[in-house]
C-alpha positions in Angstrom: 125.9 141.1 118.5 125.4 144.0 116.2 127.8 146.9 116.2 126.2 150.3 115.7 128.1 153.4 114.5 126.1 156.6 115.0 127.5 159.8 113.4 125.8 163.1 114.2 126.5 166.8 114.1 128.7 168.2 116.9 126.9 169.9 119.8 123.7 167.9 120.0 122.5 167.7 123.7 123.2 164.6 125.8 119.4 163.9 125.9 119.2 163.8 122.1 122.3 161.5 121.8 120.8 159.2 124.4 117.4 159.1 122.8 118.9 158.2 119.4 121.0 155.4 120.9 118.1 154.1 123.0 115.7 154.1 120.0 118.2 152.2 117.8 119.0 149.7 120.5 115.3 149.1 121.1 114.8 148.5 117.4 117.6 145.9 117.4 116.2 144.2 120.4 112.6 144.1 118.9 113.6 143.1 115.4 116.7 140.9 115.8 116.1 139.6 119.4 119.4 141.1 120.5 119.7 140.7 124.3 118.8 144.0 126.0 122.2 144.2 127.8 124.2 143.7 124.6 124.5 147.3 123.5 127.6 148.0 121.3 127.4 151.6 120.0 130.1 154.0 118.8 129.0 157.6 118.7 131.0 160.2 116.8 130.4 163.9 116.2 131.3 165.9 113.1 131.1 169.5 112.2 129.2 169.3 108.9 125.5 169.5 108.1 122.8 168.5 110.6 122.5 164.9 109.6 122.3 161.6 111.4 124.1 158.6 109.9 123.5 155.1 111.4 125.5 152.1 110.3 124.7 148.7 111.7 127.0 145.7 111.3 125.3 142.4 111.8 126.7 138.9 112.1 125.5 136.1 109.8 122.1 134.6 110.5 119.9 137.7 110.0 117.5 137.4 107.1 116.9 140.0 104.5 113.3 140.2 105.7 114.5 141.1 109.2 116.9 143.7 107.9 114.1 145.3 105.8 111.7 145.2 108.8 114.0 147.3 111.0 113.1 150.8 109.6 109.4 149.8 109.0 108.9 148.4 112.5 110.5 151.4 114.2 109.8 154.4 112.0 110.9 157.2 114.3 114.3 156.8 116.1 114.5 160.5 117.0 111.2 162.0 115.9 111.9 161.6 112.2 111.7 158.8 109.7 114.5 156.4 108.8 115.7 157.7 105.4 117.8 155.0 103.6 120.2 155.6 100.7 118.0 155.0 97.7 115.4 153.2 99.8 117.7 150.1 99.9 118.4 147.9 102.9 120.8 145.1 102.0 
């Protein structure tokens, strides 16, 4: 199952953290057919700029098309778009 690392600025409300985690998990369930109860997320807080970093580690068997579909199928994980580094999803 995918392992998701979520890094965000320290002090965000519990509701915000929950919504981000829920939205990312929903995207994984919809795009990769991850079982709904298989939710593996590590959330860390940092004291730098107000940014959200999401790192998803997938096992073999996921196609490049599926990986690229993740941000386009679910464009607003927390009320914003899914910016990607250079627009690349590998």
